[in-house]
C-alpha positions in Angstrom: 0.0 0.0 0.0 1.1 3.5 -0.8 0.2 6.2 1.7 0.0 9.7 0.3 -0.2 12.3 3.1 -2.9 15.0 3.1 -3.5 17.8 5.7 -5.8 15.7 7.8 -5.8 12.3 6.2 -3.9 10.0 3.9 -4.8 8.7 0.5 -4.3 4.9 0.5 -3.4 3.5 -2.9 -3.2 -0.3 -3.1 -0.2 -2.0 -4.8 -2.4 -3.4 -7.6 -3.8 0.1 -8.2 -0.3 1.5 -8.4 0.5 -1.3 -10.8 -2.4 -0.3 -13.0 -0.7 3.0 -13.5 2.4 1.1 -14.5 0.3 -0.7 -17.1 -1.0 2.6 -18.5 2.5 4.0 -18.8 3.6 0.8 -20.6 0.8 1.1 -23.1 1.7 4.7 -23.8 5.4 4.0 -24.1 7.7 4.1 -27.1 8.9 6.6 -29.6 11.7 6.4 -32.2 14.4 7.0 -29.6 13.1 4.5 -27.1 12.0 1.8 -29.6 9.2 -0.7 -29.5 8.1 -3.0 -26.7 8.1 -6.6 -27.7 6.2 -8.8 -27.1 3.8 -5.9 -26.6 0.8 -7.5 -24.9 2.8 -9.8 -22.6 5.1 -7.0 -21.4 2.2 -4.6 -20.8 0.3 -7.3 -18.9 3.4 -7.9 -16.7 3.6 -4.1 -15.9 -0.1 -4.0 -15.0 0.0 -7.1 -12.9 3.5 -6.9 -11.3 2.1 -6.4 -7.8 -0.8 -8.9 -8.1 0.9 -11.0 -5.3 0.0 -8.2 -2.9 -3.7 -8.5 -3.5 -4.6 -10.7 -0.6 -2.8 -8.5 1.9 -4.4 -5.4 0.4 -7.9 -6.9 1.2 -6.8 -7.3 4.8 -4.0 -4.8 5.5 -2.1 -4.9 8.7 -1.9 -2.1 11.2 1.3 -0.3 11.9 1.0 0.6 15.6 3.7 3.3 15.3 1.6 5.3 12.9 -2.0 4.1 13.5 -2.3 3.5 9.8 -1.9 0.5 7.5 1.6 -0.6 6.8 3.0 1.0 3.7 4.9 -1.1 1.2 8.1 0.2 2.7 7.1 -0.8 6.3 6.0 -4.4 5.7 7.8 -7.1 7.6 10.3 -9.1 5.5 8.6 -12.4 6.1 5.2 -11.0 5.0 6.6 -9.2 2.0 8.6 -12.2 0.8 5.7 -14.6 1.4 3.5 -12.5 -0.9 6.2 -12.2 -3.6 6.8 -16.0 -3.4 3.4 -16.6 -5.1 3.3 -13.5 -7.3 4.3 -15.2 -10.6 1.8 -18.0 -9.9 -1.0 -15.5 -9.9 -0.1 -14.3 -13.4 0.8 -17.7 -14.9 -2.7 -18.6 -15.9 -2.8 -15.5 -18.0 0.7 -15.5 -19.6 3.9 -17.5 -19.1 6.0 -14.6 -20.4 4.3 -12.0 -18.1 4.7 -14.4 -15.1 8.4 -14.6 -16.0 8.8 -10.8 -15.9 6.8 -10.6 -12.6 9.2 -13.2 -11.0 12.2 -11.3 -12.4 10.8 -8.1 -10.9 10.6 -9.7 -7.5 14.2 -11.0 -7.7 15.4 -7.5 -8.8 13.8 -6.1 -5.6 15.5 -8.7 -3.4 18.9 -8.5 -5.1 19.0 -4.9 -3.8 18.7 -6.0 -0.2 21.9 -5.6 1.8 22.1 -9.1 3.3 24.8 -8.0 5.8 22.2 -5.8 7.5 19.8 -8.7 8.0 19.8 -11.4 10.6 21.4 -14.6 9.6 18.0 -16.3 9.4 16.5 -13.5 7.2 19.5 -13.4 4.9 19.2 -17.2 4.4 15.5 -16.7 3.6 16.3 -14.1 0.9 18.9 -16.4 -0.6 16.4 -19.3 -0.7 13.8 -17.0 -2.3 16.2 -15.9 -5.0 17.3 -19.5 -5.7 13.6 -20.6 -6.0 12.6 -17.7 -8.3 15.6 -18.1 -10.6 14.7 -21.8 -11.0 11.1 -20.8 -11.8 12.4 -18.3 -14.3 14.4 -21.0 -16.1 11.2 -23.1 -16.4 9.1 -20.1 -17.6 11.6 -18.8 -20.2 10.2 -19.6 -23.7 12.5 -21.7 -25.9 14.6 -19.6 -28.2 13.9 -16.3 -26.3 16.9 -14.0 -26.3 18.2 -13.3 -22.8 19.0 -9.7 -23.6 15.5 -9.0 -24.8 14.0 -10.5 -21.6 16.4 -8.5 -19.5 15.4 -5.4 -21.4 11.7 -6.0 -20.8 12.4 -6.6 -17.1 14.1 -3.3 -16.9 11.2 -1.6 -18.6 8.8 -3.0 -16.0 11.2 -1.7 -13.4 11.1 1.7 -15.0 7.3 1.9 -15.2 7.1 0.8 -11.6 9.5 3.5 -10.5 7.8 6.2 -12.5 4.3 5.2 -11.2 5.6 5.3 -7.6 7.1 8.7 -8.2 4.0 10.1 -9.8 1.7 8.9 -7.0 4.0 9.9 -4.1 5.4 13.2 -5.6 9.0 12.1 -5.6 10.1 14.6 -8.2 12.6 15.9 -9.1 14.3 12.6 -9.6 15.8 10.4 -12.4 14.8 7.1 -13.9 18.2 5.4 -14.3 19.3 3.2 -17.1 16.0 3.3 -19.0 16.1 0.9 -22.1 16.2 2.8 -25.3 16.6 1.8 -29.0 20.4 2.2 -28.7 21.6 1.5 -25.2 20.2 3.0 -22.0 19.5 6.6 -21.0 18.6 8.4 -17.8 15.2 10.2 -17.8 14.8 13.3 -15.6 11.3 13.8 -14.0 10.5 17.4 -12.9 7.3 18.7 -11.3 5.4 21.4 -13.2 2.5 21.7 -10.8 0.6 19.5 -8.3 -0.6 17.2 -11.1 1.8 17.6 -14.0 5.3 16.4 -14.5 7.8 16.8 -17.4 10.1 14.1 -18.6 13.5 14.7 -20.4 14.0 12.9 -22.7 10.4 12.2 -23.6 9.8 8.4 -24.0 6.2 8.2 -25.1 4.5 7.8 -28.5 2.1 10.7 -28.0 3.1 14.2 -27.0 0.9 14.2 -23.9 0.0 11.3 -21.5 -2.6 11.1 -18.7 -2.7 8.3 -16.2 -5.1 7.8 -13.3 -5.9 5.4 -10.5 -8.2 5.2 -7.4 -7.4 5.6 -3.7 -9.3 5.7 -0.4 -9.2 8.8 1.8 -8.5 7.5 5.3 -8.9 10.1 8.1 -7.8 9.5 11.6 -5.4 7.1 13.4 -6.3 3.7 14.8 -5.2 1.6 17.8 -7.1 -1.4 16.6 -6.5 -3.3 13.4 -10.1 -4.3 12.9 -11.2 -0.6 13.4 -8.6 0.5 10.8 -9.8 -2.1 8.3 -13.4 -1.1 8.8 -12.6 2.6 8.4 -10.6 1.9 5.2 -13.5 -0.2 3.7 -15.9 2.7 4.3 -13.4 5.5 3.3 -14.5 7.7 0.3 -13.0 7.0 -3.1 -10.6 9.5 -4.6 -9.3 9.5 -8.2 -5.7 10.5 -8.6 -4.7 11.8 -12.0 -1.3 12.7 -13.3 -0.4 14.5 -16.6 2.9 14.0 -18.3 4.5 16.2 -21.0 7.9 16.7 -22.5 10.3 19.0 -20.7 11.1 20.8 -23.9 8.6 21.8 -26.7 
C-alpha cells in the first residue's frame, strides 16, 4: 500500500492500483528514440500485474502501531513481503507465461537490492532461498529460443514503469529514472514537477506528445489503535481519483 499524506488524512493506494498506472505507462510507451516494446501485450500485462501478489494483503491490510495506519509497502515485515512475492508469478501464470516470468524477475530484482549484511542470519538465508527458488522458476518459464538480452530489457522496462508510477503517486520529483532501455543502449530520464498534477520528462519516451494516467485511492482520516477498526474505516473511506499529466520537458 502507498500512503500519500494530506493535511488531515492519507490517500491509501493499493499496490495493484499503483501497478495499474504502470500498465497505463507501458501502453503509452515508445517513440523512435526508445523503440518498440516486444512482445507488446505480454510486457504490458506484466507491468499492469506486477504487484498482483499483494492482492490478498491489500484486502486485509495490517496495522502499523507506530503510525496508527496500514503498513505502507516500505514498512512491511520481511517475512510477510517475501511470502506475498513468493506466489506473485503463480497469480499471473494462468494469463501468460511470459508475463509471469517478468513478474518473477521483478521480485528478484527487488530482493537483489537488499543488503544481506544488515539482515539477521536467518533472514539473509530466507532471501537467498527466495532468489534461488525464483531463478529456478524463471528458467522453467523462459520460452525456448527467447533472447536473454530481450528478456532483461523487458524486465528493466517493467522496473522503469514501476518506479515512474511510484514517483507520480508519491510526488517524488525531481528525480531520475536510471538506465532506461532505449533503442540504442540506455539513458537516464529526468522527472520534474510542473504543478501539483503535472510532470515533465526529459528525454520524452512516449509515443504521444501528452500522456494522462489515473488510479483510485481511499481517503483515510484518523489514526487507529485497533486493526479491525482500521480495516473497517478503510473499507468505508471515500474513493478519490488520482490523475497525473505527463508532458515533454522541452517543446
